[in-house]
N, CA, C and O of each residue as an XYZ file, in Angstrom:
388
protein
N     -13.616      2.769    -16.564
C     -12.688      3.642    -17.264
C     -13.106      3.740    -18.726
O     -13.371      2.719    -19.361
N     -13.165      4.917    -19.251
C     -13.454      5.112    -20.667
C     -12.317      4.515    -21.481
O     -11.157      4.580    -21.073
N     -12.634      3.946    -22.607
C     -11.613      3.399    -23.494
C     -11.573      4.219    -24.780
O     -11.914      3.713    -25.849
N     -11.169      5.445    -24.686
C     -11.077      6.308    -25.859
C      -9.855      5.897    -26.676
O      -8.770      5.708    -26.126
N     -10.032      5.761    -27.976
C      -8.945      5.293    -28.826
C      -7.793      6.285    -28.907
O      -6.668      5.893    -29.216
N      -8.048      7.552    -28.636
C      -6.982      8.539    -28.759
C      -6.171      8.703    -27.475
O      -5.203      9.463    -27.453
N      -6.550      8.002    -26.405
C      -5.752      8.002    -25.177
C      -4.720      6.887    -25.322
O      -5.078      5.761    -25.667
N      -3.448      7.181    -25.065
C      -2.386      6.192    -25.318
C      -2.294      5.101    -24.244
O      -1.267      4.964    -23.579
N      -3.375      4.326    -24.079
C      -3.397      3.288    -23.046
C      -2.254      2.300    -23.219
O      -1.697      1.831    -22.226
N      -1.891      1.973    -24.449
C      -0.839      0.975    -24.676
C       0.532      1.452    -24.195
O       1.429      0.634    -23.996
N       0.704      2.734    -24.010
C       1.988      3.292    -23.542
C       1.917      3.716    -22.078
O       2.822      4.382    -21.576
N       0.844      3.329    -21.398
C       0.583      3.760    -20.027
C       1.780      3.535    -19.102
O       2.223      4.465    -18.428
N       2.300      2.319    -19.064
C       3.399      2.016    -18.140
C       4.633      2.862    -18.427
O       5.305      3.321    -17.504
N       4.930      3.066    -19.705
C       6.089      3.885    -20.070
C       5.878      5.350    -19.689
O       6.791      6.008    -19.189
N       4.676      5.849    -19.927
C       4.357      7.237    -19.564
C       4.498      7.431    -18.061
O       5.104      8.402    -17.610
N       3.938      6.504    -17.286
C       4.006      6.620    -15.829
C       5.437      6.506    -15.317
O       5.802      7.185    -14.357
N       6.251      5.662    -15.942
C       7.656      5.539    -15.530
C       8.407      6.847    -15.773
O       9.179      7.289    -14.922
N       8.186      7.457    -16.916
C       8.818      8.750    -17.215
C       8.333      9.797    -16.219
O       9.127     10.576    -15.692
N       7.046      9.811    -15.968
C       6.487     10.789    -15.024
C       7.108     10.623    -13.636
O       7.501     11.609    -13.013
N       7.197      9.396    -13.155
C       7.799      9.146    -11.835
C       9.244      9.619    -11.791
O       9.689     10.184    -10.792
N       9.970      9.389    -12.869
C      11.376      9.811    -12.931
C      11.514     11.322    -12.754
O      12.540     11.804    -12.275
N      10.492     12.055    -13.136
C      10.515     13.514    -13.020
C       9.803     14.018    -11.766
O       9.642     15.226    -11.596
N       9.372     13.106    -10.882
C       8.750     13.500     -9.625
C       7.246     13.665     -9.660
O       6.655     14.195     -8.719
N       6.622     13.215    -10.735
C       5.171     13.321    -10.866
C       4.522     12.161    -10.112
O       4.935     11.010    -10.258
N       3.505     12.468     -9.307
C       2.842     11.446     -8.499
C       1.489     11.006     -9.052
O       0.972      9.960     -8.658
N       0.914     11.786     -9.956
C      -0.385     11.433    -10.534
C      -0.462     12.004    -11.943
O      -0.056     13.141    -12.186
N      -0.990     11.203    -12.870
C      -1.128     11.626    -14.267
C      -2.545     11.310    -14.728
O      -3.029     10.188    -14.577
N      -3.201     12.320    -15.294
C      -4.541     12.142    -15.865
C      -4.576     12.804    -17.238
O      -3.927     13.825    -17.469
N      -5.337     12.211    -18.133
C      -5.516     12.754    -19.481
C      -6.782     13.601    -19.482
O      -7.817     13.180    -18.964
N      -6.697     14.807    -20.070
C      -7.886     15.650    -20.210
C      -7.890     16.257    -21.598
O      -6.991     15.999    -22.398
N      -8.880     17.046    -21.879
C      -8.958     17.706    -23.182
C      -9.571     16.808    -24.238
O     -10.325     15.885    -23.930
N      -9.238     17.092    -25.487
C      -9.889     16.414    -26.608
C      -9.672     14.906    -26.595
O     -10.557     14.154    -27.001
N      -8.515     14.455    -26.136
C      -8.280     13.003    -26.108
C      -9.143     12.322    -25.053
O      -9.609     11.204    -25.272
N      -9.362     12.962    -23.930
C     -10.229     12.391    -22.895
C     -11.696     12.418    -23.330
O     -12.466     11.514    -23.006
N     -12.070     13.461    -24.064
C     -13.462     13.572    -24.531
C     -13.738     12.683    -25.737
O     -14.895     12.403    -26.052
N     -12.684     12.239    -26.411
C     -12.860     11.402    -27.591
C     -13.077     12.175    -28.869
O     -13.542     11.610    -29.859
N     -12.744     13.481    -28.872
C     -12.930     14.269    -30.093
C     -11.611     14.842    -30.615
O     -11.590     15.902    -31.241
N     -10.517     14.135    -30.355
C      -9.201     14.584    -30.815
C      -9.069     14.401    -32.320
O      -9.559     13.426    -32.891
N      -8.400     15.354    -32.944
C      -8.093     15.254    -34.361
C      -6.686     14.713    -34.548
O      -5.989     14.450    -33.568
N      -6.262     14.546    -35.784
C      -4.934     13.983    -36.049
C      -3.787     14.859    -35.539
O      -2.694     14.352    -35.284
N      -4.017     16.149    -35.390
C      -2.958     17.047    -34.918
C      -3.127     17.453    -33.454
O      -2.423     18.340    -32.972
N      -4.048     16.815    -32.753
C      -4.293     17.173    -31.350
C      -3.107     16.780    -30.474
O      -2.492     15.730    -30.659
N      -2.806     17.655    -29.514
C      -1.761     17.307    -28.559
C      -2.363     16.429    -27.467
O      -3.574     16.210    -27.426
N      -1.505     15.933    -26.590
C      -1.940     15.145    -25.447
C      -1.863     16.049    -24.231
O      -0.778     16.486    -23.847
N      -3.011     16.332    -23.622
C      -3.075     17.184    -22.437
C      -3.037     16.308    -21.200
O      -3.880     15.427    -21.026
N      -2.050     16.552    -20.337
C      -1.912     15.777    -19.111
C      -2.049     16.679    -17.898
O      -1.385     17.710    -17.793
N      -2.910     16.280    -16.995
C      -3.065     16.941    -15.706
C      -2.189     16.168    -14.733
O      -2.349     14.957    -14.580
N      -1.267     16.857    -14.079
C      -0.320     16.156    -13.218
C      -0.305     16.740    -11.815
O      -0.661     17.895    -11.584
N       0.121     15.896    -10.893
C       0.430     16.344     -9.543
C       1.888     15.983     -9.306
O       2.346     14.905     -9.682
N       2.601     16.896     -8.681
C       4.038     16.742     -8.500
C       4.343     16.638     -7.018
O       3.794     17.376     -6.200
N       5.234     15.702     -6.684
C       5.667     15.547     -5.302
C       6.648     16.636     -4.913
O       6.982     17.500     -5.725
N       7.110     16.595     -3.670
C       8.021     17.634     -3.183
C       9.395     17.595     -3.857
O      10.104     18.601     -3.886
N       9.764     16.438     -4.396
C      11.064     16.305     -5.065
C      10.808     15.983     -6.529
O      10.141     15.001     -6.854
N      11.343     16.818     -7.404
C      11.200     16.550     -8.830
C      12.538     16.801     -9.506
O      13.444     17.401     -8.928
N      12.643     16.326    -10.748
C      13.911     16.462    -11.464
C      14.221     17.932    -11.722
O      13.321     18.767    -11.812
N      15.481     18.221    -11.837
C      15.856     19.618    -12.099
C      15.484     20.049    -13.512
O      15.546     21.234    -13.838
N      15.099     19.093    -14.346
C      14.684     19.404    -15.719
C      13.173     19.526    -15.831
O      12.637     19.583    -16.938
N      12.484     19.566    -14.706
C      11.024     19.648    -14.708
C      10.580     21.080    -14.968
O      11.179     21.996    -14.404
N       9.583     21.322    -15.773
C       8.783     20.375    -16.531
C       9.291     20.121    -17.947
O       8.789     19.227    -18.628
N      10.280     20.895    -18.399
C      10.750     20.751    -19.784
C      11.235     19.357    -20.118
O      10.947     18.841    -21.198
N      11.967     18.740    -19.207
C      12.467     17.387    -19.447
C      11.348     16.370    -19.516
O      11.400     15.437    -20.318
N      10.341     16.544    -18.683
C       9.181     15.654    -18.706
C       8.490     15.735    -20.061
O       8.212     14.710    -20.683
N       8.219     16.936    -20.509
C       7.552     17.127    -21.799
C       8.403     16.547    -22.927
O       7.881     15.843    -23.793
N       9.698     16.832    -22.928
C      10.584     16.328    -23.989
C      10.609     14.802    -24.007
O      10.526     14.193    -25.073
N      10.722     14.183    -22.832
C      10.757     12.717    -22.768
C       9.448     12.107    -23.261
O       9.462     11.109    -23.980
N       8.328     12.695    -22.882
C       7.027     12.169    -23.315
C       6.810     12.373    -24.811
O       6.288     11.487    -25.488
N       7.205     13.525    -25.327
C       7.054     13.772    -26.765
C       7.927     12.816    -27.572
O       7.522     12.359    -28.641
N       9.110     12.515    -27.072
C       9.983     11.560    -27.766
C       9.350     10.168    -27.762
O       9.357      9.481    -28.784
N       8.813      9.757    -26.637
C       8.175      8.443    -26.527
C       6.966      8.327    -27.445
O       6.805      7.333    -28.153
N       6.118      9.352    -27.428
C       4.826      9.272    -28.108
C       4.840      9.784    -29.541
O       3.935      9.479    -30.318
N       5.863     10.561    -29.899
C       5.896     11.138    -31.239
C       4.770     12.135    -31.460
O       4.261     12.280    -32.572
N       4.389     12.815    -30.395
C       3.256     13.731    -30.436
C       3.505     14.882    -29.468
O       4.253     14.729    -28.503
N       2.882     16.036    -29.720
C       2.988     17.157    -28.775
C       2.298     16.806    -27.463
O       1.237     16.182    -27.446
N       2.923     17.218    -26.371
C       2.374     16.967    -25.039
C       2.330     18.290    -24.290
O       3.276     19.076    -24.338
N       1.222     18.528    -23.597
C       1.076     19.709    -22.754
C       0.788     19.216    -21.345
O      -0.106     18.394    -21.144
N       1.545     19.716    -20.359
C       1.302     19.320    -18.972
C       0.823     20.524    -18.173
O       1.306     21.642    -18.349
N      -0.135     20.270    -17.294
C      -0.695     21.294    -16.427
C      -0.694     20.730    -15.012
O      -1.191     19.629    -14.774
N      -0.130     21.492    -14.074
C      -0.145     21.061    -12.679
C      -1.491     21.396    -12.055
O      -1.984     22.516    -12.185
N      -2.076     20.426    -11.383
C      -3.373     20.615    -10.741
C      -3.361     21.822     -9.813
O      -4.290     22.630     -9.831
N      -2.323     21.945     -9.010
C      -2.291     23.028     -8.015
C      -2.182     24.420     -8.639
O      -2.433     25.418     -7.964
N      -1.812     24.496     -9.910
C      -1.654     25.803    -10.556
C      -2.944     26.319    -11.194
O      -2.995     27.461    -11.651
N      -3.974     25.496    -11.229
C      -5.214     25.875    -11.904
C      -6.126     26.710    -11.015
O      -6.262     26.423     -9.825
N      -6.749     27.735    -11.578
C      -7.772     28.470    -10.829
C      -8.959     27.536    -10.555
O      -9.211     26.623    -11.340
N      -9.687     27.750     -9.460
C     -10.757     26.828     -9.058
C     -11.771     26.474    -10.148
O     -12.097     25.298    -10.306
N     -12.270     27.433    -10.891
C     -13.290     27.138    -11.909
C     -12.725     26.246    -13.011
O     -13.382     25.299    -13.441
N     -11.531     26.540    -13.460
C     -10.914     25.726    -14.511
C     -10.553     24.345    -13.962
O     -10.709     23.336    -14.651
N     -10.073     24.306    -12.728
C      -9.721     23.032    -12.092
C     -10.935     22.105    -12.067
O     -10.831     20.926    -12.405
N     -12.072     22.638    -11.670
C     -13.288     21.825    -11.576
C     -13.652     21.220    -12.929
O     -13.985     20.038    -13.013
N     -13.591     22.019    -13.977
C     -13.939     21.533    -15.323
C     -12.960     20.467    -15.796
O     -13.370     19.431    -16.320
N     -11.666     20.719    -15.613
C     -10.648     19.780    -16.085
C     -10.704     18.474    -15.300
O     -10.642     17.398    -15.894
N     -10.820     18.551    -13.988
C     -10.878     17.339    -13.164
C     -12.103     16.501    -13.532
O     -12.037     15.272    -13.528
N     -13.215     17.156    -13.848
C     -14.439     16.433    -14.200
C     -14.271     15.586    -15.457
O     -14.883     14.523    -15.561
N     -13.462     16.026    -16.409
C     -13.300     15.270    -17.653
C     -12.045     14.407    -17.668
O     -11.884     13.573    -18.559
N     -11.161     14.590    -16.705
C      -9.869     13.899    -16.711
C     -10.021     12.401    -16.455
O     -10.823     11.963    -15.630
N      -9.217     11.634    -17.195
C      -9.191     10.181    -17.048
C      -7.869      9.770    -16.417
O      -6.810     10.146    -16.920
N      -7.903      9.007    -15.326
C      -6.641      8.545    -14.732
C      -5.879      7.685    -15.730
O      -6.465      6.849    -16.419
N      -4.586      7.892    -15.801
C      -3.766      7.077    -16.693
C      -3.275      5.934    -15.903
O      -2.552      5.086    -16.427
């Protein structure tokens, strides 16, 4: 596993608990934080997979809860919603949380 300093490894358990509460079954970090080239204003890009049952506040509640925890902007993208070419690129760089 890459140990990029801009990936919030120390908050991993809390992030996963929030994600599970909203029905998320898998969380991966992608984008500038996964590549290690994030700047001070970079958001946290999360690639997620969602189970058949999710909270009625999904995805807004998930994003709000994560932003409150991390004090940073969070963007979530569902794997199944990505076009094939973009999916391939994102999955290739994504780091499991």
